[in-house]
C-alpha positions as CSV (number, residue, x, y, z in Angstrom):
1,M,79.3,-32.3,68.4
2,A,79.9,-34.8,65.8
3,Y,83.5,-34.1,65.3
4,A,83.7,-35.1,69.5
5,L,81.7,-38.1,69.0
6,G,84.1,-39.1,65.8
7,F,87.1,-38.7,67.5
8,I,85.7,-40.6,70.9
9,L,84.4,-43.7,68.9
10,S,87.6,-43.7,66.7
11,M,89.8,-43.6,69.8
12,G,87.8,-46.4,71.2
13,I,88.7,-48.4,68.1
14,A,92.5,-47.5,67.6
15,V,93.8,-47.5,71.0
16,P,92.9,-51.2,71.4
17,A,93.7,-51.9,68.3
18,Y,97.4,-50.6,68.8
19,I,97.3,-52.4,71.9
20,K,96.7,-55.8,70.3
21,K,99.4,-54.7,67.4
22,S,97.0,-54.4,64.9
23,L,97.7,-51.1,64.3
24,T,101.4,-48.9,64.5
25,L,101.3,-45.8,66.3
26,S,100.9,-44.1,62.9
27,G,98.2,-46.4,61.7
28,A,96.5,-45.4,64.8
29,V,96.7,-41.8,64.6
30,A,95.8,-41.8,61.0
31,A,92.4,-44.3,61.7
32,V,91.7,-41.2,64.6
33,V,91.9,-38.6,62.5
34,L,90.4,-40.1,59.3
35,G,87.5,-41.5,61.3
36,T,87.0,-38.1,62.9
37,L,86.9,-36.5,59.7
38,L,84.4,-38.9,58.1
39,Y,81.9,-39.0,61.2
40,G,82.1,-35.2,61.0
41,F,81.7,-34.7,57.3
42,G,79.8,-37.6,57.0
43,D,77.3,-39.9,58.6
44,A,77.1,-42.5,60.6
45,S,76.7,-45.3,57.7
46,I,80.1,-43.7,56.4
47,Y,81.6,-44.4,59.4
48,V,80.2,-47.8,59.9
49,A,81.6,-49.0,56.4
50,L,85.0,-48.1,57.5
51,I,84.6,-49.6,61.0
52,A,83.5,-53.0,58.8
53,F,86.5,-52.6,56.4
54,F,89.0,-52.4,59.3
55,V,87.4,-55.2,61.3
56,S,87.2,-57.4,58.5
57,S,90.8,-56.9,57.2
58,S,92.2,-57.2,60.7
59,A,90.4,-60.9,61.2
60,L,91.5,-61.8,57.6
61,S,94.9,-60.6,58.2
62,K,95.0,-62.6,61.7
63,V,93.8,-65.9,60.0
64,S,96.3,-65.3,57.2
65,Q,99.1,-65.0,59.6
66,L,98.0,-68.2,61.3
67,L,97.4,-70.2,58.5
68,A,100.8,-68.7,56.8
69,G,102.2,-70.2,60.2
70,T,100.9,-73.9,60.1
71,E,101.6,-74.4,56.8
72,F,105.0,-73.2,57.4
73,Q,105.5,-75.7,60.3
74,K,103.8,-78.5,58.1
75,I,106.6,-77.9,55.4
76,E,109.3,-77.4,58.0
77,A,108.4,-80.7,59.7
78,R,108.6,-82.5,56.0
79,L,112.1,-80.8,55.1
80,K,113.6,-82.1,58.2
81,K,112.3,-86.1,57.5
């Protein structure tokens, strides 16, 4: 039963992340496998830690991309002057 719940929860996270391009297809598959196994062998606290890491690292990656884009635009504008 724990594996089925782990699979459902992992799919519920990996599929939207794949659609939003936060994960590649192989990353989504790996996330589902890892999430299912961790939930099945471990407990909810391990799974929550994994989800917290994924969400925080994804958010920081998006912020980094946004900041890099704006910094790039500033530098490009300075070079055109």
